[in-house]
N, C-alpha and C positions, 0 to 999 in steps of 0.2 A: 293179637289184633283180630278183631271180628271180621266175618265175611259179610258182604252185602248182596242182596238179591237184585238182579238186573232184569228189566222187562224184556220179554220177547212176545210179540214182534216189536219192531222199533218204536211204534207209537204206544205210549205207556197205558193210558186209560186206567190207571190205578192198580194194575195187576203186575205183581213182581214174581219172576220165575227163575231165571238162570243165575247161577252163583258166580261171583267175581271175588277173587282174593285181593283185598285191599292192601295186604302187606307188599304186594308187587306194584302197587300204583305209584307212578312217577309224578304225574300231574293230572288235574282235571280242570276244565274250563266250562263256562256256561254262557249262553246268550238268550235273552228274552225274545219272544216272538215280535217281529216287526212287520207291519203292513201285510204282505202276502207270504211271508216267510215264517216257518215254524221256529219255535225255540228249541234249544238243544243243550244237553250236557255231554261233554266228550271226556272220556277217561283214557289216559295214555299210560302205557306200561313200558318199562325199559327194553323189553324184548319184543315189542310190537303187540299184535293182537288187541289193538285199541277197540274201544266200544263207544258208540254214539247213541244216545237216547234222544229221540225226537218227540217234541211235545206240541200239541195243538192248543194246549191250555196252560197259561202261565201259572195258575193256581196249583195245578198238579205238579209242575216242575218245582215250584217253590216248596211244596211239601216234601218232595224227594230230596231237594238240596238240604233242607233242614235235617232229614234223616242221615244223609251222607256226612254232613258236618258233625253230627252227634257221634256217628260210628268212627270218624277220624279224630274225635276228641278235639275239635276246633270250635271256638265260640261262634255261634250264628248271630249275625247282626242284621236285623230287618232292613236297614238302610243299604246293605250291600246288594239287595235285589232290585 
């Protein structure tokens, strides 16, 4: 299983830096931005050490979700976003 690069600081802005091992990933969820709230992707691992990526821009989050789905070998469907 490949590793994926996680952004630091929390707001992405297209720069990927810190490595997360997807083999230990239990679940991940995401929520698009609404009104005054940022969008996010949350990665959960069975032994804790969860990561949350915060997005001010839905387009950037959509691009990252597409990459994550590819790395996990899950089919990406535009209607899911």
